[in-house]
N, C-alpha and C positions, 0 to 999 in steps of 0.2 A: 020350742028351743030357740028358733031363729029370733022370735020376739024378745026373749030374755037376753040374748046376746046383743040385740040392738039397744035395748034399754040400758044394759050394762055399759055399753060403749058411750051412750049419752051421759051417764053418770060420771064416768071417768073424765070425759072432755069438759064437763061442767065444773070440775074442781080447779078452776083457775080464778085468781083474782082479776077483776076487770081493770087492768092497769091503763092509765091514760097519761098524757103529758100534763105538765104543770098548768099550762094555759087552757087545756081542755077541762081540767078540774075546776079552775076559776070560772070558766064560762058556764059549766054545768051548775055551779053554785048559784049563779044569777037566776037560773030557771027553777031550781029545786035545792034550797039551802040544805047542805049536809056538811059535816066536818071533813077535813082532808087529812089523810095519812100519807106521808111522803117517806119512801124508802130511799135514804141518801146512802148510796153504795159506791164502790169502785170496782173496776174490772179485776184487780189483782187481789182483792181482799177475801181471804179464806172464810172468815166468819160471815161475810156478806153472802157468799155462796151457800153456806150452811143455812142461814136464815131463809134464803129463797127456797132451797130444797126441802128443808124440814118443817119450817113454820108457815111460810107463805103458800105451801101446797097442802097444808093440813085442812081437811074438809070443814072443820068447825071454824077455823080462822077465815077460810075462803067465804063461807056463807055469811059470817058476821060482818066482815069487811065489805063485801059486795052490797049487803043490805044497808049498812049504816054509814059508810064513808065513801068518798071519792079517793081512790088509791093512785098514787103517783110513784113511778120508778124514776129516780133522778140520779144520774151518774155525776157524783160530786167532783169528779175530775174530768168531766167531758167538756165538749166545746159547743154545746147547744146554746142558742140565744134565747133568753126567756124574758118576756115583757111582763112586768108585775108592778102594780102601784105606780105607774107612770115612769118607771125606770127600766132600762134594758140591762140585764145581767148576762155576762158571758165569761169567757176564760181567755183573756188576752195573752196569757203566757202558755197556752196549750201547745204542746209539741206533738204533732201527729206521728212522728217517727219514734217516739219513746215507747218502750215496752215497760209495763209495770207502772210505777208511780208517775203521776203527771202533776201539773200545777192544779191548785184548787179553783173550782168554779166560784165566781163572785157571789152567787146565790148561797153557796155553802158558807161563805164568809159572813153573809148577811144574817144567817141563822146561827152562826157561831159553831158550826160543825167542825170538830177537831179530831174525831175518831170515827172509825167505820166498823160496822154499820151504825148509823144513827137514824132512828125513825122520828120524824118531825110531825107534830100534830098542829093543825090550824082549825080555828073555829069556823062557824058558818059564814062569817064575814071576811075570811082569809086572814084573820089576825092570829099571830103566833100564840099557841098555848104552851108548848114545851117540847123538849127533846127526850128521847129514850135511847140511851147509848148502849151499844153492844148487842151481842147475840141473845135472843130470847126464845125459849121454847114456846109452843102454843099456849100452855097454861100460864107462863109468865107474861106473855103478851096479852092474854085475855084480861087480866087485871087492868092494864092500861087502856086497852080498847074500850072497856066499859066505864072506867073512871072518867075518861074524857067524853065519851058519847053521852053519858048521863049527867054531865056537868058536876059530878061529885068532887072533882078537883078543886072547885071553887070554895068548898068548905074545909079543905085541908090546908092548914096554915103552918103546921110544925111537923117535925119528924115524928113526934109522938102521935099526931093525928093520922099520919100516913100508916104508921105501924098498927094503930088500932083498926083503921080501915082495912088494911091488907090481912090482918089476922081474922077479921070477921068476914072476909070475902070468901064466897063459895064458888069454886071453879066448876064449870060445866064442860070445858073443852077437854078432849083427849090428846095426850102427847103423841 
């Protein structure tokens, strides 16, 4: 019984995405190329908190993301300094005394983030693939995790192509 309790506690603690900083993900790509998934969130955003709680703690999502992506948590209104592609991105208008909304981080502007949450996907060379805006359930996120991971997005040129792809997509994740 003690062994079962120990194994059970290991399983629970293992159900976390291995979040890293943006710069850690870029450095990791240099050693072992993988795509990057960036959770662009804010501290005041309700759907961001739901995405974190319901989707990013789902065992299927955790296992898939940890295996196939470098995952980055990025406060899109934070004041972190990020060095990327020879430029330093910051938040010069950040007000540490503000509660709730703050100014947008320059990296959020670089990627065109206008709503929260937004999940950004980068390829193995840190080039932008695309955004995924809004709250997504594990099953909804699965489609995009796999479409980007497998490079299927490269064959999707129209809305009709995407509708055909998504209608033929077979989900394995549990909500």
